[in-house]
C-alpha positions in Angstrom: -71.9 30.9 11.0 -71.2 31.2 14.8 -70.7 34.3 17.0 -69.1 34.5 20.1 -71.7 36.8 21.6 -74.7 38.7 20.2 -75.0 42.4 21.7 -78.3 43.3 19.4 -80.9 42.2 17.4 -81.1 44.1 14.3 -83.5 44.7 11.7 -82.8 43.1 8.3 -82.6 46.1 6.4 -79.8 47.4 8.5 -77.6 44.8 6.7 -79.4 44.3 3.5 -80.4 47.5 2.0 -77.6 50.1 1.2 -78.4 53.9 2.2 -76.6 57.1 1.8 -76.1 57.2 5.6 -74.3 53.7 5.8 -72.3 53.3 2.5 -70.8 50.1 4.3 -73.8 48.2 3.4 -73.3 48.7 0.0 -69.8 48.1 -0.1 -70.3 45.1 1.9 -73.1 43.9 -0.7 -70.6 44.5 -3.6 -68.4 41.9 -2.3 -70.3 39.5 -0.6 -74.0 40.1 -1.7 -74.4 37.1 -3.9 -73.4 34.7 -1.2 -75.4 36.5 1.6 -78.6 36.7 -0.5 -78.1 33.1 -2.0 -77.7 32.1 1.8 -80.8 34.1 2.6 -82.7 32.2 -0.1 -81.9 28.8 0.8 -82.5 29.5 4.5 -85.8 30.9 4.0 -86.7 28.0 1.7 -85.6 25.8 4.5 -87.3 27.4 7.4 -90.7 27.1 5.1 -90.3 23.6 4.9 -90.2 23.3 8.5 -92.8 25.9 9.5 -90.3 27.7 11.6 -91.4 30.7 13.2 -88.2 32.6 13.0 -84.8 32.3 11.3 -82.0 33.6 12.9 -79.2 34.8 10.4 -75.6 36.4 11.1 -74.9 38.5 8.2 -71.6 39.3 8.9 -69.2 37.4 11.1 -67.5 40.2 12.5 -70.5 41.6 13.9 -72.0 40.7 17.3 -75.7 41.3 15.9 -78.2 38.9 14.6 -81.1 39.4 12.4 -84.5 37.7 13.3 -86.4 37.2 10.0 -90.0 36.2 10.8 -92.1 34.8 7.9 -94.2 38.1 7.4 -90.9 39.6 5.8 -89.8 36.8 4.0 -91.7 38.4 0.8 -90.0 41.4 1.0 -86.7 40.1 1.7 -87.1 38.0 -1.4 -88.2 40.8 -3.7 -85.2 42.6 -2.5 -82.8 39.6 -3.1 -84.7 39.4 -6.6 -83.6 42.9 -7.5 -80.0 42.3 -6.3 -79.6 39.2 -8.2 -81.2 41.0 -11.5 -78.6 43.9 -11.0 -75.7 41.3 -10.6 -76.9 39.2 -13.9 -77.2 36.3 -11.6 -80.2 34.9 -13.5 -80.2 31.3 -12.2 -80.7 32.8 -8.6 -83.2 35.2 -10.1 -85.2 31.9 -11.2 -84.8 29.9 -8.0 -85.9 33.3 -6.3 -89.0 33.7 -8.0 -90.0 30.2 -7.6 -90.0 30.8 -3.8 -91.8 34.1 -4.0 -94.4 32.3 -5.6 -94.3 29.7 -3.0 -94.8 32.2 -0.4 -97.5 34.0 -2.1 -99.5 30.3 -2.5 -98.6 29.8 1.4 -100.1 33.2 2.2 -103.2 32.8 0.2 -103.6 29.3 1.6 -103.3 30.6 4.9 -105.8 33.7 4.4 -108.2 30.7 2.7 -108.2 28.7 5.8 -108.6 31.4 8.0 -111.7 32.4 6.2 -113.0 28.9 6.4 -112.4 28.8 10.2 -114.5 32.0 10.2 -117.4 30.8 8.5 -117.3 27.4 10.5 -117.5 29.4 13.5 -120.5 31.4 12.1 -122.3 28.5 11.0 -121.7 26.9 14.5 -123.2 30.3 16.2 -126.1 30.0 13.8 -126.9 26.5 14.5 -127.4 27.0 18.7 
């Protein structure tokens, strides 16, 4: 989906989390949420596969804002999507989302382990000198 110009960068919650102050989000998600969250789940999975440092998303074609999603937001967004799919009884997407949540958690665990190993290697190098 393309837009002519971008006026601002928005937080993902602005367009994906309904609030009392902004009922438009709730109405939008009621009519387009399955499509939006399905696309987000797919886009996050693709971004993880290519190790993208961010994901640019246009939530609605009539809005000149983009949402930039960084990897540290993936888990929160996927949990939010899972809750949405449960409420809409989209159980196939629930299963897909749960698998991706597990992938994100596994990736985070490996990243932490790698960082710990690097720190240990640096400490070992200091002790040898």
